[in-house]
N, C-alpha and C positions, 0 to 999 in steps of 0.2 A: 196220161192220159191224155191227146189229146182230144178236143173237141172242136166242134162245127168252127167258123167262124161268122155263120150266118145262122138265122133259120125266117124260114116266115113263116107267120102264126095266123092261124085260120079263124075267124072267129067269124059265129054266124048271124047274119045282116036279114033285118026281114026286111028286102029288094030283093031283085033274083038275084042277084051277086055278093056272094061271100066279102069278107070284108080283109083286106091284107093289110100286116104289117113288118115288114123285114124287122126282124131285129141282130144287134150285134154281139158279138163276144168283149166282156168287162174284162176289166185287171181281179172283180170283186166276185169274194162268191157268198151267194145267202146260205140259210139260217141251217137249209140241211146237207151242205157244203158243198154243193153244184155249183158251178158258174152262172154266175148275173150274163142278162145278156140286155142290151135296152137298144129305143129308137133312134133317131138320129137328134129328137127331141129332147131326150132326156126321161119324154112323159109312163112312153110304156117302159115296163122291165117286169123280167122275166127273168126263175132260175128257176131252169132245162139240164134234165136228169140225162144221162148216155140213156137210155129206155127212153127219151123223148116225156117226159111226165114233166109238167110246164103247173109250176106255183110263181100267177100273179106278183107285182109287187107292187104294195102304190111309193107314189113316186112325190105325194100331197097331201096334207091335211082334207079330209073327208071323200078321199078318194076312195072309189070302191071300184073295182077295175072289175072286166067281165073275162069269164075261163075263155081260150080258145076252143074250137071242138079239133085244131089237128097240129100240131109239131114239126115241121120240114125241112130240112136241113138247106139251106143252101147249096145246090153242089160247088165247085169254089172247084179249083188248080192247089195239088196236093203237095205232094214233092214225090213221090212217083211224076210227074204232068211236068216238072219244070223246063224249062227252055235250054236248050243248046248251049 
C-alpha cells in the first residue's frame, strides 16, 4: 500500500493560529505496524495509519508529545502526474 510522503500535523495553539508541523515518511514502522513520519529536526515523530489516526512517539527522554487535532496529507506529485 502506498502511503503519503508527508502530512501536516495540526496542533491546537493557545494563540490565534494553530501550530502546523510537516512530517515526512521514514523507513520505520511503529508498534501498530503503520509507517512512522518525522519532521526535519527528528524531534516530532508520529505513527500514522491509513485512516489518519495518529500516535505521537517520544523522540527523547522525559518528552510528553502533544496530540494533534488533525493529520492532513500534503498533496504532492503522484504516479499519475509524472512529467512527460
